[in-house]
N, C-alpha and C positions, 0 to 999 in steps of 0.2 A: 504494500500500500504506500502511496506517496506521503511525504511528510511536508507540512506547511513551512514555507520559507519565502524569503523576499524574491521578487523578480519573476521573470519568465523562464520556463523550463522546457527542454526539448522532449523529455520523456518522464514518466512517473518515477523512474529509478533515480533521477537527479533531484527530485523534490516536486513541490507543487505550490502555486499561489492559491488563494481562496477560489478564484473562478476556474482555474484548471482542475481543482478537486471537484468543483461543481459539474464540470463537463464529464469527468470520470464517473461520478455518481449518477448522472443523467443518461449515461450510455452513449454520449456523443463522441465525436472525434476529439482527441486531446487538443484543447485550446483555452486561452484565457479570455476569449470573446465568444463563449458558447451561445447558441440560439435559445437556450432554456431560460435566460434571464434578460430583463430589460437592459439595454446598453448603459443607461445612466446609473442604474443600481449596480451593474457589474463594474462600472468605473469607480464608484464609491467603494465597493468591496475590495478592488485591487489596491486602491490607495490606502485603505485602512490596513490591509494585509501588510503592505510595504512599510507603513509608518509605525506599526506596532513593534514592540520590543521582541526579541527572540524568545524571552521567557514567557511572554504573555500570548504570543501568536497562536499557540495550540488551542487556546480557549475558543478562538473564532470558529473552529471546526463544528461547534455546536450549532452555528447559524447556517452552515452550508446547505443542508437539506431545505431550509426555508426559502432560499432564493430560486430553487428549481421550479420552473413553471410560472414564475412571476414575470410575465412579458406581455406585450401588447402595444397598440399604436396610440394609446391615449396621450395626447400632448401635455396633459396636466402632470404626468408622472415626472418628467425631467424638471419641471418647475418646482414641484413639491420636494423632490430629493435635494435640489440645490438650496432651496429655502431652509429645509431641515438642517442641512450641513452648515449653512451660514449662521443660522440662529444658535446652534449648539456650540459653534466655535467662537462666536463674537465676544462672549464675556471673558474668555481666557487667552485669546490670541494677543500677539504683540500689537502695539499701537499702529504700526504701518499696515499690518494685515487687518486690523480692526476697521480702518478706513475703507480698504478695498471690500471687506465683507459687508460693511454697512451699505455701500453702494449696491452690492450684489443683492442683499436682502430687500432693499427698496425696489430694485428692478424686478425681483421675483414677485413682490407684493403687487406691483403694477400689472405684471403679466397675468398673474392669477386672477386679478380683478376683471380682466378682459375675458379670460377663458371660462371662468366659473365664479361669479360674484359670491355665491353661497360658500364655496370652498375657501375663498379669500377671507371671508368673514370668520370662518372656523379657525383659520390659521392666525388671525390677527392677535389673539392673546400671546401666542408664541413669539410673534414678531415684536410686539410691544415689550414683552419681558426681556428679550435679547437686547433691544435698543436701549432699554432703561439701564442695562448693565454697562453700556458704552456710550454715554451721552455726548462726550466730546467727539467721538467718531460719527455719531448720527448728525451732529451739527455740521461737521466737516462735509459729510456725504451730501447733505441737503444743499449746502452751499455749492459744492462741486456740480451736482445735478442741475441746479439753477443756472449755472454758467454754461452748460452744454445744451444748446438750443435743439439739437437733434435727438436728445435722450428720449423724449416721448414718442418719437417715430422709429427708434431703433428696434430691431427684431430680436426676440429671445430665441437663441438657437442651441443646438447640442453643445457647440463650442462655448457658449456663455455658461451653460450648466457645468461643463467640465472645468472651466476656470474657477468658478465659485467653489466647486467640490475640492479641487486641488489646493486652493488657498486655505480652505477651512480645515481639511484633514492635516495638512502640514502645520497649520496654526495650532491645532490641538496637540499634535505629536511633539512639537517643540515648545509647548507652553510650560511656564514655570509653575506647575501645579503638582499636587501630591501623586496622582495616579492618572497620567494621560492615557494609559492603555485602557483603563476602565471607561473613560469618557469616549474613546474611539469605539469600543465595543457597544456602548449604549447608543451612540450615533447610528451605527450600522443596524442595530436591532430596531431602533425607532423608524429608520428609513424602510426597513423590510415591512414593518407594520403598516406604514403609510401606503406602501405599494399594494399590500394585500387588500386594504380597504378600497383603494382607487380602482384596482383591476378586478375586483369582485371575486378573487380567488378564495375558495374555501380551504382553510387550513386542515391538513391531516394531523394526526397525532405527531407532535414534534419530538417525541422520545425516540431517538434513533441510536442504535448501537453501532458506534464507530470504533475502529481500532484506536488504541492509545497513540497519541501523536507527541513526538518529542519537540 
């Protein structure tokens, strides 16, 4: 069986990242971009895998079965994953990253309001709580957005989501907090739950007997 480790691997014998292990369990061809998982959720999982410490990474294996089958064409998914990542990273990231994340969170909020106003309203407490933990970054972000006249017309793309996810996960991984690994795990778990709700996937029993991973 493959062992969770950083990066991309050519075969299971050399190890596996989170999504490579998912492709293995799903019975797909060996890949870190399997069809069984939404691309943005897979992107988050790869980043969390790589930014987790070696000692803590094995715990992520508990979440692998939960991403299998979570896929679809719902445009809200990439927005919600990016928003979740930005909000959970914003309170602990460095000042420079906080500013970028605040812009990202406000961009997600605007996009969600267009795609699904009811969903945006549901996410608003999460957004407000995150911004309240970084008021200086929010002030800077709103000033920056106000100076960019094309902001309201810019499109939210997969690249936008990937950028927010990357800054967020790296921000948590490098944060000066007691247990960044636990926060990364929680972020991925919350994002999986968000996707399950949006994609309407019925969860099976998540008690899966996996081999012990080093």
